[in-house]
Structures are given as structure tokens and as C-alpha cells.
N, C-alpha and C positions, 0 to 999 in steps of 0.2 A: 504494500500500500504506500502510495507517495502523496505528499502534500506540497503546497506552494511554499517554497523557501523565501524567507524575508531577508533583505539586506540590512546590515547595521547602519544606523543613521543617527546623527546627533541633531535633534530638533532644537534650533535656537529660538528661545522665547525672548521676552523683554529683558529680564535680568538674570536668566539662568538657562540651562539646556536640559533636555530629557533624552535619555538613550532609548532608541527604538530598535526593534529587530530581534532582540533576544527574549524579552518578556513583554507580553501584551499589556498595554496600559488601559485602565478602565476609567472612563469619563462618566461621572454621575450627572444625571439630568435634574436640574432644579428650576422648575417653571414657577415664576412669581407672577402668575396670571390667573384671572377668574374663569378662563374658558379653554384651557389646554385640552387637547383631545385625549391625553393619556391619564391625567390625574384630576381633571374636573375642577381645578381651582383649589385643591386641597391645601396648597401652600401659598395662597394669595396673601394671607396674613403674614406680615413681615416676621414676627417672632416665630411662627410655625415654620416659615421657610428657613430661618436661621438654624433652628433646632434640627430640621431635616438635613440641611447641608452638613452640619457638624456630625450628624449620625452617619451620613454616607462616607465622610472622611474616616470615621471610626471603623466602618465596615471594609475599608481598603481602597476607596476611590483615589486614584492618582491625580485626577483633575475634576473640578466642579464646573459644569457648564450652566451658567445662570442666564435665563432669558425672561424678558418682560413683555413679549408679544406672541400670541399664538399664530402658528402657520398651518392650522388644521385645514383639511379640504373644505372648500366653500367659504373660507373666511373672507369677509368683505370689509369689516371695520379695520381701518388702519390706525394703530396707536401712535400718537405723536411722540416725537423724540423726548419731549419734556416729561410726558406721562411714563414712558418706558424707563427713563432714568430715575424718576421718583420711585418706581417699583424696585429696580434692581440695585441701585447704588447703596441704599442703607443696608440691604441684606449682605451685599458683597463686603462692605466696610466692617460690618459686625463680625462676619466670619473671619476676616483677616485680622481683626483685633484679637479674636480668640485663638486663631491658628495662623500666625504670621507666615508659616512655611507653606501654607496651602497654595496650590496652583489653580488659579481662577481663569476660566474662559468666559467671555461675554458672547452670548448668542444674539447677534443683531446684524441687520443689513444696513443700518444707518451709521454714517460716518461720524456724526456728532456724538452718538451714544458710544461708539467704539472709542473715541478719544476720551470721553468723560470716564469710561470704565477703566481704560488703561491708566489714566491719570490717578484713578482711585486704587490701582494695584493689580488690575487684570494683566495676565501674561499673554493671553491668546484672544484673538478675535475669530469667532466662528460665524461665517457669513453664509446663510443658507442659499443665497442667490449667487454666490461665487463672484462678487463684485459687479453684479449686473444691475441691481435695483437702485443703487445710489452711485452715481458716476464719480463721486468724490472719495469713495471707499478705498480704491487702490492706492491713490496718492497718500491718503491719510494713514493707511497701514504701513506704507513705506516709510513715512516720517516717524511713526511711532516705534518702528523697529521691534515689533512684537511677533509672536507666533501667529500663524494664519491657518485656518481651515477653509478651503474653497469647496463648497458643495455644489453638486449639479442639481439644478431645478429646471423643470420644463414648464414654462409659463408661471403664472401666479396662482395662489390658491383658489381665487374666484373664477379662474379659467380652466381648472383641471378637468372638470366634468365634460367640457366641450372640446377638449383637445382631440385631434384625429388619433385613431387607434394605431398603434405600432405593430408591425409584424414581429414575431419573436426574434427572427434573425437580424432585425434592424435596431434592436434596443441597445445592445452593447456598443456597436459602432457609433451610434448617435451620442451616447453618454461619453465615450472615449474622445470623440472629436471635439465635443463642446467643453469637456474638462481641459483638454489640451489648449483650446482657445482661451479659457479663463486663466490657466497657468501662464500662458504667454502674456496676457494682459497684465497680470501681477508682476511678472519679471520686467516688462517694459516700464512699468511705473516705478521700479526700483526696489520691489520686495525681493530680497535675496532668496535663492532656491532653498537654502538650508532652513528657512523659516516656514516653508509651505507643506501642508498636508492636504491630500485630496480625499473627497467623500463622494461616492456615487449617488447619494441622495435617494435611498430606497423610499418609495412611497411619495416622493415629491414630483408630481406630474407624471407618475407612472401608474397605469391602471393595475388592479389587483394582479392579473395574470402576467403583466409586463415585467414585474419585479423578478420573477424566477429565471428567465433567460439572462438577465443582468447578473443575478446572484450566481448562477451556474458558471458564468464566464468572468467573474470578478477578478480572478488572477491576472487576466490580460491587461487590466488597468495598471498593473505594476510596470508595464512597458513604458509608462509615462515618466518613470524615473523618480517618483515621489512616494513617500509613505502613504498608507491608506487608513482612513477611518471609516468604520461601518456602523450605522445606526439602524438596527432592525428591531429594537425593543418595542414590544406591544403593537407592532405595526398591523394595519388592517389587512394586508395581504396574508399575514399569518392567520388572523382570525377567520378570514374567508376559507382558507384551506381546512381549518378545523370544523367548519360548518356542519358536515355530516355527523360529527360527534355531539352536536348541540341542537339536534332536531332540524337542521337545515339553516339555522340562523348563524350569523357570524358569532364567534366566541366572544363573550363579554370581556371587558377590559380586565376584570379581576381573575379571568381564567386563561390568561395568555402567557403566564410565566414559563411553563414548561416548553412551549413552542419558542418563546424568546430565547431560552437558554440553548435549545437545539440550534436555532438559527445563528445565535451569537458564536457558538462553537464552530459551526460550519464556516462562518465568515472569517474567523481566525485561521482555520486550516486552509482557507483560500487566500490568505495573504494579508489580512487586516492587521495593522500594527496597533490600532486603538479601537476600542468598542465603546459606543455611547449607549448607556443603559439607565433604566429607572430603578431596577432592583440590583443594588451593588454587590452585596455579599454572594448571592448565587453566581453572578457573572464572574467575580474574582475567582471563585472556586473552579468554575468551568474553564476559565482562561489558564489557570495553573496546569490543569490536565492537558489542554491543547498545546501549551508551550512545551511540555515534556515531549510530546509526539513530534513537534516541529524541530526540536533541538536534539533529537535522538541520533 
């Protein structure tokens, strides 16, 4: 049995670096929103969000990814930069006061929020649009000299249901080509290659069945020369696959853990250096087993 081998890479962040390639890093998701698809606003209250973030660090999260705007399918309301910052900055600052060594990522596509978050101590900017939705983001991240995650998104959330359907054989080439374009945009803006991680964007503008051909060929994205992050936690395409086990309906959010761990493990064995998850401890344990296989 063979798996996708990962290259060693030193990911340069704002003030430090993270070693990739030998041990999978686990990024814990902290949504400070009232309408997230995955946690339904459970951590919209700042104190609850702070406590949950600290709990994820205790469970082994290497990175906390803090976001203040939902990008669930069909989302139409755009959160202003000021409101987004009011949500995330107090949580980020409190976590860093309690754990100064914590590595914080800001999940935003807005350049002004990226700058405010990095000024407040974030090490990474995770842009779900891959520098597409805000034309100032690439230059901003270059000047901030922070770590960057460029994710592939096809259209915007309110457009996803109307996007033309993709043939299975077209999904990976499309994602690979457009990720390459976004990588080159970042490099031209002055973001150095050692600061960039790529994310195929499972579920973002891909219909349920379109995620699997992308997943099956994920290893080919390593040809772009950058580390990979995979976020499959609790995704709807997993819930749809489990439907026959739940009377034909998509598996409810609270019943997606086992599928998430299976998919997360598969993503690691297919070359993901970082996994983005809601349930940290199970993912940490799964990653440890997958890493043994990859390093054997």
C-alpha cells in the first residue's frame, strides 16, 4: 500500500515558522458568528468563544482559525469589516493574553480585517477567496509578511446553487488551474513562496458529488509546489453520502464526526500537511496514526 509522500517545508509566518511535512498540523475552527453552518452560533458569545478556543488548544490544536463571517451556501448578508473585527479581535486578544504562544489564523477575505488581526497578533491570514474578493488583499498580505492560506472558491456563496455543473473529470483540472493563478497573483504582489499554503476548498462552489473526484485526485495538487491544507470537517458532501444510513436525509451536523475523521485521515494520506477541523482531539489522534503510515 502506498500513500502520497509530503515534502518538508518551513512555513514562514509573521514572527515564527512551522515545520510541515513530517507531522500533520491540526487547525481548530473557531467561528465567532451567529449563523455558521457547522456550529449554529454556539460560540457567538465572546466569552464562550474564548473558552472554546482555549479548550481546542488544550486538546492539541496547533493553530486556531478565528472567523467572524459565515460563508455557508446561500449566504447573502455581507458582514462589514467593522462588525467582523468587533467579533473576532476581542476573542483573539483574550486568547493571546492567556496563551501568548498560540498560533492564530484570521479567517477573512477583507484586507482591512486581515491587517487589524495581524496587528493584534495573528500569524496567518486564511482567505477563502484566494485573494479574489478584495483586490487589496494580496498587497496587504505582502506588506504584513504573514503566513497565507489561499483557498479555491468557485463563485460566491449566493451563486453556488446556480453554478453550471462540472463533469467529474473537469473538477481537479479547474481547481488546479485556478489555484495556480491565485498562487501567481500572490507571488507577483510580493508574498514570498515560503509563506503560502494552498487549500482546494472542499464544498466551496462544488456540488455534493463534485467534491469526490477532487478528493480522489488531491495528491496532484502537490505538483503546484506548495503545502496543502484540507478542510473536510462536517462538510455537506459527507452528510449526503451518509444519507442512506439516516433514512435518506443528509446526516445531521451532530452525526458527522465519524465521517469527518475518515475523510480527514484520507486527506492526510493524500498529501495534506494541515487539516482544518471542528473536533480537535479526535483529529489529532487520527493524524498521529496517519503520520506513522506516511513516515514508515
